[in-house]
C-alpha positions in Angstrom: -11.9 -5.5 -2.9 -9.1 -4.5 -0.6 -7.1 -7.7 -1.4 -7.7 -7.2 -5.2 -6.4 -3.6 -5.0 -3.4 -4.7 -2.9 -2.5 -7.4 -5.5 -2.8 -4.8 -8.3 -0.5 -2.5 -6.3 2.0 -5.3 -5.9 1.9 -6.1 -9.6 2.4 -2.5 -10.6 5.3 -2.2 -8.1 7.0 -5.3 -9.6 6.5 -4.0 -13.1 8.2 -0.7 -12.2 4.9 1.3 -12.5 5.7 3.1 -9.3 3.4 6.1 -9.5 0.5 3.7 -10.2 1.6 1.4 -7.4 1.6 4.3 -4.9 -2.0 5.2 -5.8 -3.1 1.5 -5.6 -1.3 0.9 -2.2 -3.0 4.0 -0.8 -6.4 2.8 -2.1 -5.8 -0.7 -0.6 -5.0 0.9 2.8 -8.2 3.0 2.5 -10.3 -0.2 1.9 -8.6 -2.1 4.7 -9.2 0.7 7.1 -12.8 0.7 6.2 -12.9 -3.1 7.0 -11.5 -2.3 10.5 -14.7 -0.4 11.3 -16.3 -3.9 11.6 -15.1 -6.3 14.3 -12.6 -8.8 12.8 -11.4 -10.1 16.1 -8.2 -9.0 17.9 -5.9 -11.0 15.7 -7.7 -10.1 12.5 -7.6 -6.4 13.3 -3.9 -6.6 14.1 -3.1 -8.4 10.8 -4.9 -5.7 8.9 -3.1 -2.9 10.7 0.3 -4.7 10.1 -0.5 -5.0 6.4 -1.5 -1.4 6.1 1.8 -0.4 7.8 3.7 -2.5 5.3 1.9 -0.9 2.4 2.4 2.7 3.7 6.1 1.9 4.3 6.4 0.7 0.8 4.7 3.9 -0.5 7.3 5.9 1.5 10.2 3.8 -0.1 8.8 4.3 -3.6 8.3 8.0 -3.1 11.8 8.4 -1.7 13.2 6.5 -4.7 11.2 8.6 -7.2 12.1 11.9 -5.5 15.9 11.0 -5.5 15.8 9.6 -9.0 14.6 12.9 -10.4 17.5 14.8 -8.8 19.8 15.9 -11.6 23.5 16.2 -10.8 
């Protein structure tokens, strides 16, 4: 389920549906963190953590873009 939600987030991101992408990225991270509760092996756990960091970094980038896009000069 985590992978499916992450793919959906990526598709929304590419389609310019940024608000939806943020929500989906956050849900994907939530699912991946739930997976970390079960042993995945050291490498598996690190890959999941790295992927979560990528998603959260992208959420920050999108949010920054949206916040600055709404500023009227």
